[in-house]
C-alpha positions as CSV (number, residue, x, y, z in Angstrom):
1,M,72.2,62.4,155.8
2,T,73.1,59.0,154.4
3,W,75.6,57.9,151.8
4,I,72.7,57.5,149.3
5,S,72.2,61.3,149.6
6,I,75.9,61.7,148.7
7,I,75.4,59.7,145.5
8,I,72.3,61.6,144.6
9,S,74.0,65.0,145.1
10,L,77.0,63.9,143.0
11,F,74.6,62.8,140.2
12,F,73.0,66.3,140.5
13,L,76.5,67.9,139.9
14,S,77.2,65.7,136.9
15,S,73.8,66.6,135.3
16,C,74.7,70.3,135.5
17,S,77.3,70.0,132.8
18,V,76.2,71.2,129.3
19,K,77.1,68.9,126.5
20,Q,77.4,70.4,123.0
21,S,77.5,68.2,119.9
22,K,80.7,68.4,117.8
23,P,80.3,71.2,115.2
24,V,79.4,70.2,111.7
25,Y,80.8,72.5,109.0
26,N,78.3,72.4,106.2
27,L,80.5,74.3,103.8
28,S,78.7,75.2,100.6
29,N,79.7,73.6,97.3
30,D,78.0,76.5,95.5
31,F,81.3,77.8,94.2
32,E,82.4,74.5,92.6
33,V,79.0,73.7,91.1
34,K,78.6,77.1,89.4
35,L,82.2,77.3,88.3
36,S,82.1,73.8,86.7
37,A,79.0,75.0,84.7
38,L,81.0,78.0,83.3
39,I,84.6,76.8,83.1
40,Q,85.5,73.2,82.2
41,S,89.0,72.1,83.1
42,N,90.3,68.8,84.7
43,N,93.3,70.6,86.4
44,L,91.0,73.3,87.8
45,R,88.6,70.7,89.2
46,F,91.5,68.9,90.8
47,L,92.7,72.0,92.6
48,L,89.2,72.9,93.9
49,E,88.8,69.4,95.3
50,K,92.0,69.8,97.3
51,S,91.3,73.3,98.5
52,N,89.8,72.3,101.9
53,D,92.9,70.4,102.8
54,T,95.2,73.4,103.1
55,D,97.0,74.5,106.3
56,L,95.4,77.9,106.1
57,F,91.9,76.4,106.0
58,N,92.6,73.8,108.8
59,S,94.1,76.6,111.0
60,L,90.9,78.7,110.9
61,K,88.8,75.5,111.4
62,L,90.6,74.7,114.6
63,K,90.1,78.3,115.8
64,V,86.4,78.0,115.2
65,E,86.3,74.9,117.3
66,A,88.2,76.7,120.0
67,L,85.5,79.4,120.0
68,L,82.9,76.7,120.4
69,S,84.6,75.6,123.6
70,E,84.5,79.1,124.9
71,V,80.7,79.2,124.2
72,N,80.3,76.0,126.2
73,Q,82.4,77.4,129.0
74,T,80.1,80.5,129.1
75,V,77.0,78.3,129.3
76,L,78.3,76.6,132.4
77,N,78.4,79.9,134.3
78,L,74.5,79.8,134.3
79,F,74.6,76.7,136.5
80,P,75.5,76.4,140.2
81,K,79.2,76.0,141.2
82,S,79.8,73.3,143.8
83,E,82.9,72.3,145.8
84,I,83.6,69.3,148.1
85,D,85.9,70.0,151.0
86,F,87.6,67.3,153.0
87,S,89.7,68.2,156.1
88,V,91.4,66.1,158.9
89,Q,91.9,67.3,162.4
90,N,94.2,65.4,164.7
91,F,94.7,63.0,161.9
92,D,94.0,59.8,163.8
93,K,90.8,61.1,165.6
94,S,88.4,63.1,163.4
95,F,87.6,64.4,159.9
96,N,85.2,66.8,158.2
97,L,83.5,66.4,154.8
98,S,81.4,69.2,153.5
99,K,79.9,70.2,150.2
100,S,79.0,73.8,149.3
101,F,77.4,75.5,146.4
102,V,77.1,79.1,145.0
103,W,74.5,80.0,142.4
104,N,74.7,83.4,140.8
105,L,71.2,84.2,139.7
106,D,71.5,86.0,136.3
107,V,68.5,88.2,137.0
108,F,69.7,91.2,134.9
109,G,71.4,89.2,132.1
110,V,75.1,89.7,132.7
111,I,76.0,86.0,132.0
112,R,73.3,85.6,129.3
113,N,74.6,88.6,127.4
114,I,78.2,87.3,127.7
115,Y,77.0,83.9,126.4
116,A,75.2,85.6,123.5
117,S,78.3,87.6,122.7
118,S,80.5,84.5,122.6
119,Y,77.9,82.7,120.5
120,F,77.8,85.4,117.9
121,K,81.6,85.4,117.8
122,F,81.4,81.7,117.1
123,E,78.8,82.3,114.3
124,S,81.0,85.0,112.9
125,A,84.0,82.7,112.8
126,K,81.9,80.1,111.0
127,S,81.1,82.6,108.4
128,D,84.8,83.6,108.1
129,L,85.5,79.9,107.5
130,E,83.0,79.8,104.7
131,Y,84.4,83.0,103.2
132,L,88.0,81.7,103.5
133,N,86.7,78.5,101.7
134,R,85.4,80.6,98.8
135,S,88.5,82.8,98.8
136,I,91.0,79.9,98.6
137,K,89.0,78.4,95.7
138,S,88.9,81.8,94.0
139,I,92.7,82.3,94.4
140,L,93.5,78.8,93.1
141,A,91.1,79.2,90.2
142,V,92.6,82.6,89.2
143,S,96.1,81.3,89.6
144,Y,95.5,78.3,87.4
145,L,93.7,80.3,84.7
146,S,96.7,82.8,84.7
147,Y,99.0,79.8,84.4
148,Y,97.0,78.3,81.5
149,Y,96.5,81.5,79.5
150,S,100.2,82.5,80.0
151,S,101.1,79.2,78.6
152,E,98.8,80.0,75.6
153,Q,100.6,83.3,75.3
154,V,103.9,81.4,75.2
155,K,102.7,79.5,72.2
156,I,101.7,82.7,70.4
157,L,105.2,84.2,71.1
158,H,106.9,81.1,69.9
159,Q,105.0,81.4,66.6
160,G,105.9,85.1,66.5
161,C,109.6,84.5,67.2
162,N,109.6,81.9,64.4
163,S,108.1,84.3,62.0
164,L,110.5,87.1,63.0
165,Q,113.4,84.6,62.6
166,K,112.2,83.9,59.1
167,I,111.9,87.6,58.3
168,A,115.4,88.2,59.7
169,E,116.8,85.5,57.5
170,I,115.1,87.0,54.4
171,A,116.4,90.5,55.4
172,N,119.9,89.2,55.8
173,K,119.8,87.6,52.3
174,R,118.5,90.8,50.8
175,F,121.2,92.7,52.6
176,E,123.9,90.4,51.2
177,A,122.4,90.9,47.8
178,G,122.5,94.7,48.3
179,L,118.8,95.0,48.4
180,E,118.6,96.1,52.0
181,T,120.5,98.5,54.1
182,K,122.5,97.5,57.2
183,D,120.1,99.3,59.6
184,Q,117.1,97.5,58.1
185,N,118.9,94.2,58.5
186,F,119.7,95.0,62.2
187,S,116.0,96.1,62.7
188,A,114.7,92.6,61.8
189,R,117.2,90.9,64.1
190,I,116.4,93.3,67.0
191,D,112.7,92.6,66.7
192,Y,113.5,88.9,66.9
193,L,115.5,89.4,70.1
194,L,112.8,91.5,71.7
195,C,110.3,88.7,71.0
196,L,112.6,86.3,72.9
197,D,112.7,88.8,75.7
198,N,108.9,89.0,75.9
199,L,108.9,85.2,75.9
200,G,111.0,85.3,79.1
201,K,108.7,87.8,80.8
202,V,105.7,85.6,80.2
203,N,107.5,82.6,81.6
204,L,108.1,84.6,84.7
205,E,104.3,85.1,85.0
206,I,103.9,81.4,84.7
207,L,106.3,80.9,87.6
208,N,104.4,83.5,89.7
209,S,101.1,81.6,89.1
210,L,102.7,78.3,90.1
211,R,104.3,79.9,93.2
212,T,100.8,80.9,94.4
213,I,99.5,77.4,93.9
214,H,102.5,75.8,95.5
215,S,102.1,78.1,98.6
216,F,98.9,76.1,99.4
217,F,100.1,72.6,98.5
218,G,103.8,72.6,98.3
219,N,105.4,71.2,95.2
220,Q,103.2,68.1,95.2
221,V,100.8,69.4,92.5
222,H,101.3,68.1,89.0
223,F,99.1,69.2,86.1
224,D,97.8,67.4,83.0
225,L,99.9,69.1,80.3
226,Y,97.1,68.4,77.7
227,D,94.4,70.0,79.8
228,E,92.1,72.4,77.9
229,V,90.1,75.2,79.5
230,I,86.7,75.7,77.9
231,V,84.8,78.8,79.0
232,N,81.1,79.0,78.5
233,D,80.3,82.7,78.3
234,Q,77.1,82.3,76.4
235,V,75.0,82.3,79.6
236,K,72.8,84.8,81.4
237,I,74.1,85.9,84.8
238,S,72.0,87.9,87.1
239,C,71.3,88.6,90.8
240,N,69.2,90.5,93.2
241,F,71.6,92.9,94.8
242,V,70.0,92.9,98.2
243,D,70.0,89.0,98.3
244,A,73.6,89.0,96.9
245,I,74.8,91.2,99.7
246,K,72.9,89.5,102.5
247,S,74.1,86.0,101.5
248,R,77.8,86.9,101.4
249,P,79.7,85.1,104.2
250,D,81.8,88.2,105.0
251,I,78.7,90.3,105.5
252,I,77.1,87.7,107.7
253,S,80.4,87.5,109.7
254,A,80.5,91.3,110.1
255,W,76.8,91.4,111.2
256,N,77.5,88.7,113.8
257,R,80.6,90.6,115.0
258,F,78.4,93.7,115.5
259,K,75.8,91.6,117.4
260,A,78.6,90.1,119.6
261,A,79.8,93.6,120.4
262,L,76.3,94.8,121.1
263,K,75.7,91.9,123.6
264,A,79.0,92.6,125.3
265,Y,78.0,96.2,125.7
266,D,74.6,95.1,127.1
267,S,76.4,92.8,129.6
268,S,78.5,95.7,130.8
269,L,75.4,97.8,131.4
270,A,73.9,94.9,133.4
271,E,76.9,95.0,135.7
272,F,75.6,98.2,137.2
273,M,72.7,96.3,138.7
274,P,72.7,94.3,142.0
275,R,74.2,90.8,142.1
276,I,71.9,88.2,143.5
277,S,73.1,84.8,144.5
278,I,72.2,81.7,146.5
279,S,74.8,79.8,148.5
280,G,74.8,77.1,151.0
281,S,76.2,73.9,152.4
282,F,73.8,71.1,151.9
283,L,76.1,68.2,153.0
284,K,78.2,68.3,156.1
285,I,79.7,65.2,157.7
286,G,82.0,64.9,160.7
287,G,83.2,62.0,162.7
288,S,86.0,59.8,164.0
289,F,88.1,57.4,161.9
290,A,87.6,55.0,164.7
291,G,83.8,55.4,164.7
292,L,81.6,53.2,162.5
293,F,79.1,55.9,161.5
294,P,79.8,59.6,160.9
295,I,77.8,62.4,162.4
296,S,75.8,64.5,160.0
297,A,74.9,68.2,160.4
298,P,71.9,69.9,158.7
299,G,72.5,71.9,155.5
300,V,72.4,75.7,155.4
301,I,71.1,77.9,152.5
302,S,71.6,81.6,152.3
303,F,70.4,84.4,150.0
304,A,72.8,87.3,149.1
305,L,72.3,90.6,147.3
306,S,75.3,92.9,146.6
307,Q,75.7,96.2,144.9
308,P,79.1,97.1,143.3
309,V,80.4,100.4,144.7
310,L,84.2,100.5,144.5
311,D,84.0,98.7,141.1
312,L,81.8,101.4,139.6
313,P,84.6,103.4,137.9
314,S,86.0,100.2,136.3
315,I,82.5,99.2,135.1
316,I,82.0,102.7,133.7
317,F,85.2,102.6,131.7
318,K,84.5,99.1,130.5
319,A,81.0,100.1,129.3
320,R,82.5,103.1,127.4
321,S,85.1,101.0,125.8
322,L,82.6,98.4,124.7
323,D,80.3,101.1,123.4
324,K,83.0,102.4,121.1
325,L,83.8,98.8,120.0
326,K,80.1,98.3,119.2
327,N,80.1,101.5,117.1
328,A,83.3,100.5,115.4
329,E,81.8,97.1,114.4
330,L,78.8,99.0,113.0
331,H,80.9,101.2,110.8
332,Q,82.9,98.2,109.7
333,L,79.7,96.5,108.7
334,Q,78.5,99.5,106.7
335,H,81.9,99.6,104.9
336,N,81.8,95.9,104.1
337,I,78.3,96.3,102.6
338,K,79.5,99.2,100.3
339,E,82.6,97.3,99.4
340,A,80.6,94.1,98.6
341,L,78.2,96.1,96.4
342,A,81.1,97.7,94.5
343,E,82.7,94.3,94.0
344,I,79.6,92.7,92.6
345,I,78.9,95.6,90.2
346,W,82.6,95.6,89.1
347,A,82.5,91.9,88.4
348,F,79.4,92.3,86.2
349,Q,81.0,95.2,84.3
350,V,84.3,93.4,83.6
351,F,82.4,90.3,82.4
352,E,80.2,92.3,79.9
353,L,83.3,94.3,78.7
354,A,85.4,91.1,78.2
355,K,82.5,89.5,76.2
356,L,82.3,92.5,73.9
357,R,86.0,92.6,73.3
358,K,86.2,88.9,72.6
359,D,84.3,89.2,69.3
360,L,86.0,92.4,68.3
361,L,89.5,90.9,68.8
362,K,88.6,87.7,67.0
363,N,87.6,89.7,63.8
364,A,90.6,91.9,64.1
365,I,93.0,88.9,64.3
366,N,91.5,87.3,61.1
367,L,92.1,90.5,59.2
368,A,95.6,91.0,60.7
369,E,96.6,87.4,59.7
370,E,95.6,88.0,56.2
371,M,97.4,91.3,55.9
372,F,100.6,89.8,57.4
373,E,100.6,86.9,54.9
374,V,100.1,89.3,52.0
375,S,102.9,91.7,53.2
376,L,105.3,88.8,53.8
377,K,104.8,87.4,50.3
378,R,105.1,90.8,48.7
379,Y,108.4,91.3,50.7
380,E,109.8,88.0,49.5
381,E,109.0,89.1,46.0
382,G,110.6,92.5,46.5
383,L,107.3,94.3,46.1
384,S,107.2,95.6,49.7
385,D,109.7,96.9,52.2
386,L,110.9,95.4,55.5
387,Q,109.2,98.0,57.8
388,T,105.8,97.1,56.4
389,V,106.3,93.4,57.2
390,L,107.5,94.1,60.7
391,L,104.6,96.5,61.3
392,Q,102.1,93.9,60.2
393,H,103.7,91.2,62.3
394,E,103.9,93.4,65.4
395,R,100.2,94.2,65.0
396,L,99.2,90.6,64.6
397,T,101.2,89.5,67.7
398,R,99.8,92.3,69.7
399,L,96.2,91.4,68.8
400,K,96.8,87.8,69.6
401,T,98.3,88.7,72.9
402,Q,95.4,91.0,73.7
403,K,92.9,88.3,72.9
404,T,94.7,85.9,75.2
405,L,94.7,88.4,78.0
406,N,91.0,89.2,77.3
407,D,90.2,85.5,77.5
408,L,91.9,85.4,80.8
409,A,90.0,88.5,82.0
410,L,86.7,86.8,80.8
411,A,87.5,83.6,82.7
412,V,88.6,85.5,85.8
413,S,85.5,87.7,85.7
414,L,83.4,84.5,85.9
415,V,85.4,83.4,88.9
416,N,84.9,86.8,90.6
417,L,81.2,86.8,89.8
418,I,80.7,83.4,91.5
419,K,82.9,84.5,94.5
420,S,81.1,87.8,94.9
421,S,78.0,86.1,96.2
422,P,76.2,82.8,96.6
423,A,73.1,84.5,95.3
424,I,74.5,84.8,91.8
425,I,72.0,83.2,89.3
426,I,73.3,81.4,86.2
427,E,70.7,80.7,83.4
């Protein structure tokens, strides 16, 4: 055996390593594209553009890359393992240099099933990353819409408080003139104070929406105060429910988790079979440090077959455990499918109901505004009483608030529809 054979054998070892290209995360932009067609907002678009730069997203992305390394590590188990041993005897006289290898022949698929299991776990994690991507965008969109429509509600309450203040001033003048009783005068002032209290409650909702957004980006987000949200609800939205469920990242992830558990179970069953391996020493050199050329010995290759006996109880318990885990993943998949179907149907129902209420509330507000103006004028002229004016004002404010909340529900329903499945069709 010459030194050339050493170089060739080392080259053989290096060629056994499996190189995997760096993972490319082709995250879908389906959510942004469809949402921009339905809801126009500069601030919302800004948040969606920043959504993939959050700590939560980057954390899961690194975990996915770690799983890819585990897949590569499993692949290497299919190749021979080799070691180079160097020993010295009577330090100044002789040495031994040997190289041995062991190759476990995966005849019954133990290693291949382990590899398949780790690969499906990796695919599941990639789907989880896609689902997290859509979920973060959905949370940010809903939070901003809540912030925006709560701000619109603040404007409505400001108008209502100004109107109640005006009514309270008129009631006070009529009380001083002896045209109103003391309790009627107090009633107008109490309604004004309650309006201010409602204003404070809505401001708390605004702070809660901002808190959610800041939990992703810190306090570095600044909105355009003149931003306007325009919702295009005059569209036809449909889907094939089978395609809608099959294309959901969480369903794909659950399916891959089940396949990973199934392959792990298959691997445990294969462990009952004999283990076949080839081992040998194909490079052995011995000689003296004082000698010019070493002495080579011929290589030896052996074939081994072993059957686990003492390990059988452990293998049996392992197989039973993996069988239960496999069935657990199957039940989880079935639950996820039912939950996904319910979510899609619910999103469609909320959207249709919000569209129906939108026109009804708009017509009701027009009538309520006219009735309030008439009752206020009649009250100023002494032709109507205070309670009638307060009743009409309370009805008008309630209708405007309901309209704002329904506009929010309509916008959020569009976000939920887009999130529910990539297979949602917008016409």
